N, C-alpha and C positions, 0 to 999 in steps of 0.2 A: 369411223377412221377413214382417212384419205386413201384412195387407190391410185397409184401412179400408172401412167402409160407413157410410152415413148413414140415420137414421130420420127422415124428414120430418114424421112425426106425433108425435114425442116431445115437442116443445116445447123441447128442449135445443138451444142454438145449435150450428151445425156445428163451430165451432172447439173447443167443449167436448167434443163427441162424439169428436173426434180425440184430444184430451188424455186422455179417459177410456179410450179404446181402447188407447192407448200404456201407460197405467198398468196396465190389466188385463193386457196382454201381459207387462209386467214382473213382475207378481205371479204369473202362471202359468208364468213361465220361458220364454215364447215369445221374448221379447227378453232379451238379456243384455248386460252391460257390454261395450262395444266394437262392438256390432252397429250397422249403419247403418239409419236410417229411410229410407223411400221418399223420393225427391227431391220437392220441391214440384211440379215438372212432372209427375211420375208420379201424384201424388195428385190434381192438377187433372184430368189425363186420365181417371183412373179414376172420380172422383166428380162431375166436371163442376161444380166450385165455383171461386170466385174465388181466385187465388193468395194474396191478402192474408189469406184465411181460414186457409189452411194455415200461412202465416208467423206469424199470430197464435197458432195452436196451438203451433207449434214454439218461439216466443218464450216462451210460458207455461211450457212444459216446461223450457226453458233457465233461466228465472227460478227455477224450483223445484229446479234443480240436477240434473235427471234426464238431460238431454242437453247436448251441446256442439255448436255449429255451427263447422265448419271451412271457411272461404271457399274455394270452388273444389272442395271435396271432398264436402261434404254434412253431414248432421246425424247424430251418433253418440250412442249410449247412454253416459252417463257412469257411472251407477250403477244397480243393480237395486233393486227394492223387496223387502221381506221376503216370502218365499214358503215354502210347505210343500215338503218333499222331493217330487220327481216321483212316487215310488212312492205316497206318501200321497195326492197329487192324483189319481192314477189310480184308487185305491180309492174315494175320495170321488166322483169322476166316475161310476164304475160304479154306485154307490149311487143317485146322482141320476138316471141314465138309467133305472134300475129304477123309481124313484119316479115319474118322468115317464110311463113306460109304464102304471103303475097309475092315474095321474091320467087319462090318455087313456081307459083301460078304464072308468073311472068316469063318463065322459061329459064331462069338463071340456074346454073349448076353450082355446086358447092364452092368451086374456085372463084366463080364470078361473084357470088354473094360475098365471099371473104374480101375480094378485091374492092368491091363497092363499099363495104363497111369500112375497111381500113383507109381507103381514100377519103371518105367522108369524115371519119374519125380524125385523121391527120389534119384535114382542113379546119375542123372545129377546134382542135388543139392549138393550131397556129393562129387562131383568131380570125380566120378567113370566113367570109359570109358563105354559108352553105345554102345553096339554092335548090329548090325542088326540081 
């Protein structure tokens, strides 16, 4: 089951963080069709947020057709999102762990690593040549 967490410094509303985490879990194969999301009560107890925030996130996911709410039973994944095969994800994850270790050895702190990654990611998405 997915475990939610909130980053109070991100500037992203709590409900959107929950939505993003569900989508990320769907893409990584952590959540699959038929899986049950944590109940609103469980999320509220874990994150200490307003129940309406969780309900708003779940309604957004339902509106997007990703989950379905079953009264008295909970909220369930309706469909998964496209994901790479687990073996490919494992290989990519191992490469990323190696890269993160190299970044740490080069003296980059977490914020610098994220800035470098996001900058490179955006350049690659925009079709710009990413040079070493």
